C-alpha positions as CSV (number, residue, x, y, z in Angstrom):
1,M,-32.8,-19.5,-177.4
2,T,-31.4,-20.4,-180.8
3,Q,-27.8,-18.9,-181.5
4,R,-26.7,-18.7,-185.2
5,R,-23.0,-18.4,-185.5
6,L,-21.0,-16.5,-188.1
7,L,-17.2,-17.4,-188.3
8,A,-14.7,-15.1,-190.0
9,S,-10.9,-15.3,-189.9
10,L,-9.1,-12.3,-191.1
11,A,-5.5,-12.1,-191.6
12,A,-4.7,-8.3,-191.7
13,V,-4.1,-6.0,-188.6
14,A,-6.4,-3.0,-188.9
15,A,-7.8,-4.0,-192.4
16,F,-11.4,-4.3,-193.3
17,G,-12.6,-7.4,-195.1
18,A,-16.0,-8.5,-196.4
19,L,-16.8,-12.2,-196.5
20,G,-19.5,-14.1,-197.5
21,V,-20.2,-16.3,-194.6
22,V,-23.2,-18.9,-193.7
23,G,-24.3,-19.8,-190.2
24,Q,-26.4,-22.8,-189.1
25,A,-29.3,-22.6,-186.7
26,A,-29.2,-25.2,-184.1
27,G,-32.6,-26.4,-185.0
28,G,-31.9,-26.2,-188.7
29,G,-32.2,-23.6,-191.5
30,S,-29.5,-21.4,-192.6
31,F,-28.5,-17.8,-192.4
32,A,-26.1,-15.8,-194.6
33,A,-24.6,-12.5,-194.3
34,D,-21.6,-10.4,-195.4
35,F,-19.2,-10.1,-192.2
36,G,-16.4,-7.5,-192.2
37,V,-14.0,-6.6,-189.2
38,V,-11.6,-3.9,-188.2
39,E,-9.3,-5.1,-185.5
40,P,-6.4,-3.3,-184.0
41,C,-5.4,-5.4,-181.4
42,T,-5.3,-8.9,-183.0
43,D,-4.4,-10.2,-186.4
44,A,-6.7,-13.2,-185.9
45,G,-10.3,-13.1,-186.7
46,V,-13.1,-12.9,-184.3
47,R,-16.5,-14.7,-184.3
48,A,-19.8,-12.9,-184.3
49,D,-22.9,-15.0,-182.7
50,L,-26.3,-13.7,-183.3
51,E,-28.7,-14.5,-180.6
52,V,-32.1,-15.5,-182.3
53,D,-35.4,-15.9,-180.4
54,A,-38.8,-15.8,-182.1
55,S,-37.2,-15.0,-185.5
56,V,-35.6,-11.6,-184.2
57,V,-32.1,-11.0,-183.2
58,R,-31.9,-9.6,-179.6
59,A,-28.1,-9.8,-178.9
60,V,-24.7,-10.2,-180.5
61,T,-21.8,-11.9,-178.7
62,V,-18.4,-11.4,-180.2
63,G,-16.0,-14.0,-179.3
64,D,-12.4,-15.2,-179.9
65,L,-11.0,-11.8,-178.6
66,P,-7.6,-11.8,-177.3
67,A,-6.7,-10.3,-174.0
68,Q,-4.9,-7.4,-175.6
69,C,-8.5,-6.1,-176.9
70,L,-9.6,-5.8,-173.1
71,G,-11.0,-2.5,-172.3
72,Q,-11.2,-1.5,-176.1
73,D,-14.4,0.0,-177.6
74,L,-16.6,-2.7,-179.6
75,D,-19.2,-1.6,-182.2
76,V,-21.3,-4.3,-183.9
77,T,-23.3,-2.8,-186.6
78,L,-26.3,-5.1,-188.3
79,G,-27.2,-4.1,-191.6
80,G,-30.5,-4.8,-193.5
81,S,-32.3,-3.9,-196.5
82,T,-34.0,-0.9,-194.7
83,Y,-31.9,-0.3,-191.6
84,D,-28.4,-0.1,-190.0
85,V,-28.4,-1.0,-186.3
86,T,-25.3,-0.5,-184.3
87,V,-24.8,-1.9,-180.5
88,S,-21.7,-0.8,-178.7
89,G,-20.0,-1.4,-175.4
90,P,-16.6,-2.1,-173.9
91,V,-14.6,-5.5,-174.4
92,T,-14.9,-7.3,-171.1
93,G,-13.4,-10.6,-172.0
94,T,-12.5,-13.1,-174.6
95,S,-16.2,-13.2,-175.5
96,T,-18.4,-9.8,-175.2
97,R,-22.2,-9.9,-175.4
98,L,-24.1,-6.9,-176.5
99,V,-27.8,-6.5,-176.2
100,L,-29.5,-4.5,-178.9
101,A,-31.9,-1.7,-177.7
102,S,-34.6,-3.3,-180.1
103,P,-34.7,-6.6,-181.8
104,V,-34.5,-6.9,-185.6
105,A,-35.8,-9.6,-188.1
106,A,-33.1,-12.2,-188.2
107,H,-34.1,-13.0,-192.0
108,D,-33.5,-9.3,-192.8
109,V,-29.8,-9.1,-191.6
110,Q,-27.6,-8.9,-194.7
111,T,-24.2,-7.3,-193.2
112,I,-22.4,-7.5,-190.0
113,A,-19.5,-5.2,-189.3
114,V,-17.3,-5.5,-186.2
115,L,-15.1,-2.4,-185.2
116,L,-12.7,-2.5,-182.4
117,T,-11.2,0.7,-181.3
118,S,-8.8,2.1,-178.4
């Protein structure tokens, strides 16, 4: 399974930022999306790794989560030209994996929003 990594580092607590970021697939090729984070439990950034298999995103792993985020609610929304798909779950560790109910085409993901709430 190929993973595409998007990195973001945001400085403001509970602030929304949109950054143009580019990820590189392990097998070559690039991926770009706007990335935004709202995070009340940290002033450092988080990482979102899209798990891509057969050109579709099947899961998202949010990493670089500090211990103070444990137990908070995590929502990740993938936005495309014709859809918004949100996957949710609790923060279970410094890296939390969320599986999409239905896969989405990797080439159509244009935005990623991560929301942490208590």
